[in-house]
Structure formats: structure tokens, C-alpha cells
N, C-alpha and C positions, 0 to 999 in steps of 0.2 A: 430431559432432555437438552437438550440446547438445540432450539431449527434453525434451518439458515433459509433465505430467497435469496436466490441471486445463482447468475452461470457465473464458472469458473474460470472465465473469462474477464473477469471483471477485475480489474485491481481491487476496487475498493470491496469487494466480495473476496477477493485473494487475502488482502487486508485483513478479515473478520478469519477466514480458516486457518492463517498462517499463525492469529495467537494461540484460534483452539489446536492446532494441530503441536505447538510448542509446547503446552500444558497436560497434553493427550487427552482431550475432555470427549465425552460419551456424546454424538449430535447427528445429525441427520442435513442433510442438503438439499432443499427440491430445488431445479435447473429453475431461473423465470428468468424474463426478461432478453434483448436478442430477441434470434431467435427461438428461443423458449414461449416470448411473450406471458400475456397471461397478469401486468400488471396493472392493467385499464379494466379487470375484477372489479367489484360488487365487492368483494370478500378477500383482495391482496389491500384497495385503497377503503376498506377500514381496520386494516392493519400501519399501513403506509402512504397516507394522501397526496405523497409527490409524488409516486410510479415510480418510487427507481427502487436500487440495490442496493444494497445489500438490506433484510431487513429484517432485523432476528427473536424471537422468543423464546423464554427461560423463566419457568411457569408461567404465572400471571403476567409478568412483565413485556413489555413489546415496545423493540427498539429500530430506528433508523439514524441512519448517519451515519458512517465507516469509524469513521473514526473517536467520535462515541459505546459506540458498540466495544472494539477495542479497551475502551478506557475502564467502560464496564465490566469486561470479564477479565481484565487484568485483574480490578480489583478483584471484584469475585472471588475468582479464584485462584493464581497470582500469584501472590504478595508473597516477598520477599524470592519469587523468579524474575516475570516482569512488572509487576508491583513492589515499591522499595516499600519500605513503613517508612522513611526518612522523605520529609516534605522538600525539602531542595534537592535531592536526587532523583522524586517527580516529576520538578516543575525543570531538572535539566534536561531529562526526554523527554516533557509533553511542550515543550517549543520547539523542540525538530518538525513533529506533528503537525503544530500550527503554521510553523515556516515551508514543511515542505506545500502545503495550500496554497497559500497566499502565497510564495516566492516561485518556483515552480510549475504553479499550476499554467498559467498562460503560454509558456515556454514548452510546457508538458504537453501539453492541444496541439500546439504549434507542430508537432516535431509526429508526434502518433498521429492523432485526427489527418495529420496531409500527408501523413505516410499512409499510414495501415487503413483509416477508415474513409478516405479519399481513393474516384479513381484515380488509376494514371491520368485520364484526360486531361482530367479536372485539377489536376497540383497544381501546387504555387512553388516552382525550387527557392526563390531566393527567400519564400518566408519562411522556409522548412531548414535555411541556410543560419535565418536568422533566428532560430529559437535553436538549433542545434548549435548557436555558437554564446545563447545569451544559459543556455545548461549548461554549457562549456566553463564560462565562471562563475556561476551559481554551486554546482557541483566541487571546484576551488575553496569554498568557502568549508566542505563538508570535510573534502581534504586535509585540509588543516587543523579539521578538527581534530580528526585523525589520527595527528605526528603525533602525540601524545597518547592515546587509549586503545586498548581494541575496541569497543563499541562506543554509539556514536554518544552516549551521555558521561562513558564510565566503564568499570570489569567486567560487565556483564548485560545482556540480551533488554532490549529495553524498551518502551513503547517505542521511547521516539523511532526505533533500529527497526519496528517493525513496519511501519510509516515509510522512511523513508526508503527503507533498504526493499521495498516489495516497487515502486519508482528503480529502482538503479535496472534490475533485472529490463527491461525494456529498454533503459540508456544504453546498457551495452549488449546489447543485438539488434539497437535496428545500428543503419546502413547511412551512418550521418558522420560528421569529420566530430571526432574528440580530443582532447589536450593526452599530452599522459598526468597523469596524477595515482603516480605507483602507492598512495596509502590508503587511495580511494580502492583500486585493483585487490588489496591485501584482503581490507575487510568488506569487498564480494565473494574475497574467496573465504575467506570464513562461513559468510550466509550460503554459501552454495555449496558447503560440507555438513550441513543442517538437513536433516532431513524431513524436517516438515515442511521450507524452506523449498527445498526442491519440488516434492507433491502438489502445494499448492499456491508458491510465484514459480516458477517457471512451467510453464505452459503456456501452447499456441497461443501468440493472440493473432 
């Protein structure tokens, strides 16, 4: 049975849990990080020297880095579902995983960190607004991609959707200015209709 260390409110943990939920895999999630602490204990550091969440164990395999965990679970347990047997189809999904981290990362933190992880008296409205503008411009890329397909990489949910879709919940529910992106809104509605998305991503932050 899969074991996952990490709090339910962590977006990186949510990626892994949504993957597990979509595939209906037996698992145990153990609260760690944030208010639960436990990341600086010798036992945890032995599993994950970065002292971050999530950490995944599957038998004798111990994994960290959320995207790597998503890829592993999909490859091991989701062939033909989240993991396409076709290398080109996988590449189309995989590029969005890296895009989410490399292109959205700074603006996402400027907005989420600025609004949610920073006390109101210390917030920087200009930096938050600039981050929101950047996110709007970058999510417009996703909107254009979705003009011709229901999911980010094709006709069915993939590992690319897991990573992009997890962050989308926060983007569309934070109190920020957003451009009208109709394809993105349609896509989000389709994700919201998925029980595993509701259970593991639509969590109070």
C-alpha cells in the first residue's frame, strides 16, 4: 500500500493525492509539515533529506519531488489511463508539468504567498497585482491550448492535467483580477466534476 507523508493543504501533496484518487489506489496519508511539523526528525530526514513534503513510499521505493511521484504512480499503476503507452502522448503531457513549475512558479508564489502566507499588515499589493497579471497572461497560453481539446494534452486526463489543474483551483478562487478565459473556465468545470479533484484539490488553504 502506498504511504504518503504530507499535509492535505500542500499543493504538492495534492498533486500526488489526486493522482492516487483518480486511480483508486489503496493508500495511507500521514500528516506532516506545516502545523504538523515532523520534517526535521531523523526518521523523516532519512526518507527525505530536503525536509519537505510530499514523501512517497511504495514497498522498498522511497520518492520525493511531487512531479516525480506523480510520474511514478501514473507509470506504475495508470498505464492507459493517466500514463499513455505512446511516448509522444506522454511528452505532450510531460511538458506541461515542467511548464507549471518553470513558468508559473514565481507569479504563483507572488500571489499565493503574498495573500495567504503573509500577514495583511506586511502584504505588498503592487507585487500581488503584478503576479496576478503575470498569471493571467500565462494561463491565456493554457486557454489557447484548450481551444481544440478537452484536456491539456488531448482527449483524456493525463499527468499534465494533474499538475496544471492543481494550481488552477487556487488561481480561480483567490481574490485577484483575472482575464476572461472561457476555455480555461470550461476545463476547470470539468475538473471540478471529478470526485478525486473535489476530495484532494478543493481543500481550504
